[in-house]
C-alpha positions in Angstrom: -6.4 100.2 -56.3 -6.4 102.5 -53.2 -9.3 100.2 -51.3 -6.6 97.2 -52.3 -3.7 99.1 -50.6 -5.6 99.4 -47.7 -6.5 95.9 -47.1 -3.5 94.3 -46.9 -2.5 92.5 -44.1 1.1 92.1 -42.0 4.0 91.0 -44.0 6.1 87.8 -43.1 8.6 90.2 -41.6 5.9 91.5 -39.2 5.2 87.9 -38.5 7.9 86.8 -37.1 9.0 89.8 -34.9 5.3 89.3 -33.4 5.7 85.4 -32.9 9.9 86.5 -31.5 8.5 89.1 -29.2 5.5 86.6 -28.1 7.9 83.6 -27.2 9.9 86.1 -25.7 6.9 87.0 -22.8 6.0 83.7 -23.2 9.7 82.2 -22.0 10.1 85.4 -19.5 6.2 84.1 -17.6 7.0 80.2 -17.9 10.4 81.5 -16.1 8.6 83.3 -13.6 5.8 80.4 -12.6 9.3 77.8 -12.4 10.8 80.4 -9.9 7.7 80.5 -8.2 7.1 76.6 -7.7 10.8 76.4 -6.9 10.2 79.0 -4.2 7.6 77.1 -2.8 9.1 73.6 -2.8 11.9 74.9 -1.1 10.1 76.9 1.7 7.6 73.7 2.3 10.5 71.4 2.9 12.3 74.2 5.1 8.9 74.2 6.7 8.6 70.5 7.1 12.1 70.3 8.2 12.0 73.2 11.1 8.4 71.5 12.5 10.5 67.8 12.2 13.1 70.0 14.7 10.5 71.1 17.0 8.6 67.6 17.2 12.1 66.0 18.5 13.2 68.6 20.7 10.2 68.8 22.5 9.8 65.0 23.0 13.6 64.9 24.0 13.1 67.7 26.1 9.8 66.6 28.1 11.3 63.4 28.7 14.9 64.3 29.7 13.3 67.3 32.1 11.5 63.8 33.5 14.6 61.5 34.6 14.6 60.6 37.9 11.1 61.7 38.8 8.6 59.7 41.2 5.0 60.5 42.5 5.7 60.2 46.3 9.2 61.3 48.0 7.8 60.6 51.3 7.7 56.9 50.9 10.4 56.0 48.2 14.0 57.1 47.6 15.4 57.6 43.7 16.7 54.1 44.7 13.7 52.3 45.4 11.4 54.1 42.8 13.6 53.5 39.6 14.5 50.0 37.8 18.7 48.9 38.6 18.9 46.6 35.4 21.1 47.8 32.7 22.2 50.6 32.1 21.3 52.1 35.1 23.7 51.9 38.2 21.2 52.9 40.9 24.2 52.6 43.5 24.8 56.2 41.9 21.1 57.2 41.8 21.1 56.9 37.8 18.5 58.0 36.3 19.9 58.9 33.2 22.4 56.3 30.9 23.7 56.4 27.2 26.5 55.4 24.9 28.8 57.3 22.6 30.0 57.2 19.1 31.3 60.1 17.6 30.6 59.1 14.5 27.0 58.9 12.7 24.3 58.0 13.8 25.7 59.0 16.8 24.7 58.7 20.8 21.3 57.2 22.1 20.5 58.4 25.9 17.8 56.5 27.6 15.6 58.1 30.8 13.9 56.7 33.5 11.3 57.9 36.0 8.1 57.0 37.5 4.6 57.8 36.9 1.5 57.3 38.7 -1.8 57.0 36.9 -3.4 59.8 35.0 -0.4 62.0 36.1 0.2 63.3 32.3 3.7 62.8 32.3 4.7 62.1 29.1 7.5 59.2 27.8 9.0 59.3 24.3 6.3 58.4 22.6 4.5 61.2 23.6 1.8 58.8 25.8 1.3 59.0 29.4 0.2 56.0 32.5 -3.0 55.2 31.7 -2.5 51.3 33.5 -4.4 52.4 36.6 -1.2 52.2 38.9 2.3 53.2 38.9 4.5 52.8 36.3 8.6 53.3 35.1 9.1 54.5 32.0 12.3 53.5 30.2 13.3 56.4 27.3 15.7 55.8 25.1 16.5 57.7 21.8 18.2 56.8 18.7 19.3 57.3 15.2 19.5 54.7 12.2 19.6 55.0 8.6 21.4 57.9 6.8 20.7 60.7 5.0 16.7 61.4 4.0 15.9 58.1 5.1 17.7 58.7 8.7 15.1 58.7 11.8 15.3 59.4 15.5 13.5 56.4 16.8 12.3 56.0 20.3 12.4 52.5 22.4 10.1 52.3 25.3 10.7 50.0 28.0 9.7 49.8 32.3 7.8 47.9 34.1 5.6 46.8 31.1 8.6 45.1 29.0 10.4 46.4 26.3 8.2 48.0 23.0 10.0 48.1 19.2 11.4 50.9 18.4 9.3 53.4 17.1 10.3 55.8 14.2 9.5 59.6 15.4 11.1 61.9 13.0 12.5 61.6 9.4 15.2 63.1 8.0 17.7 62.7 11.3 21.5 61.3 10.6 23.2 62.1 13.8 22.3 62.4 17.8 25.3 63.8 20.0 24.8 64.4 23.9 27.1 66.0 26.0 26.2 66.1 29.9 26.4 68.9 32.3 27.8 68.1 34.9 29.1 69.8 38.3 32.1 68.7 39.7 33.0 71.6 41.9 31.4 71.4 45.0 33.4 73.9 46.8 31.1 76.3 44.7 27.0 76.3 46.4 25.2 76.0 43.4 23.4 73.8 41.0 25.6 74.8 37.6 27.2 72.4 35.4 30.6 73.2 35.4 31.8 70.2 32.3 30.3 68.8 29.6 30.8 64.9 29.5 30.1 62.7 27.0 28.8 58.8 28.1 31.5 57.3 27.6 33.6 59.9 30.0 30.7 60.0 32.0 31.1 56.1 32.5 34.7 56.2 33.8 33.8 57.5 36.9 29.5 56.7 37.9 29.1 59.1 39.9 29.0 61.8 37.6 25.7 60.4 36.4 24.2 61.4 39.9 25.6 65.2 39.6 24.2 65.9 36.1 22.6 69.4 36.0 21.5 69.5 32.0 21.8 67.9 29.0 23.2 68.7 25.4 21.5 67.2 22.6 22.3 68.1 19.1 20.0 66.9 16.2 21.7 66.7 12.7 19.2 67.0 9.8 19.7 66.0 6.3 19.4 69.3 3.5 20.5 67.3 0.4 17.2 68.2 -1.2 17.4 71.5 -0.6 21.2 71.7 -1.0 20.7 70.0 -4.9 17.6 72.8 -5.8 19.3 76.0 -4.1 23.2 74.8 -4.4 24.5 78.2 -3.3 24.4 78.7 0.4 22.6 75.7 1.1 24.6 73.1 3.7 24.5 69.6 3.3 23.5 69.2 6.9 21.8 71.7 9.6 22.8 70.5 13.4 19.8 71.7 16.0 21.1 72.0 19.5 19.3 72.5 23.0 20.5 72.5 26.5 18.1 70.7 29.0 17.7 71.1 32.4 17.5 67.8 34.8 14.4 69.6 37.1 15.6 67.1 39.5 19.1 68.9 39.3 18.8 72.2 38.2 17.4 75.4 39.3 18.4 77.7 42.3 20.5 76.7 45.2 18.9 78.8 48.4 21.2 76.3 50.8 
């Protein structure tokens, strides 16, 4: 009888308690796995958006910095080197042009410069002049679409004609451009003292030849992160950079 008592198994209550503890531990493990997966997904989405921000701003910066560039200033002037077709007005030495729209998808900006063969100066597609002769590039940035499907686009034109727009970066919903202009010529410096949008610039065409820098703001869609993390995540994120036009900015030693 004692041997039989020693060989008895677990009671139903003991099995129920053990099962409950096991389910509790399994639930905790699944919660940890879910949180880790959600964190990884969010970090991956944020990393992709940051990569898109860097790519977009790098291309825009490289193009705007070269506005009005031409290979040999001993043989040409800005008016003679650039295209005189709209939207550029060369009587005001205009190498940058744009349109203004306060609502999304926002503004456009067009930049022209002349390049020599294989000089490495890139256009808005990230390519350079390999044609074997001097070539004028006209790079136009614009945004189409809304939300996650919005894209920053490049339309490349110039001496070889106008190409179809190419999507550069996705998730861009708005482009806003302000032009830093020098209006106080009593000061011997090359500093911007006024920021104007394209409509204000067009009200006085001489403003275009006095651009010192360009302030570009790209708005990126953040709805996916907001959906997964509704607390503390905005629906969109704005990314701003002030870009100096190399031919106009810098130290004034006069």
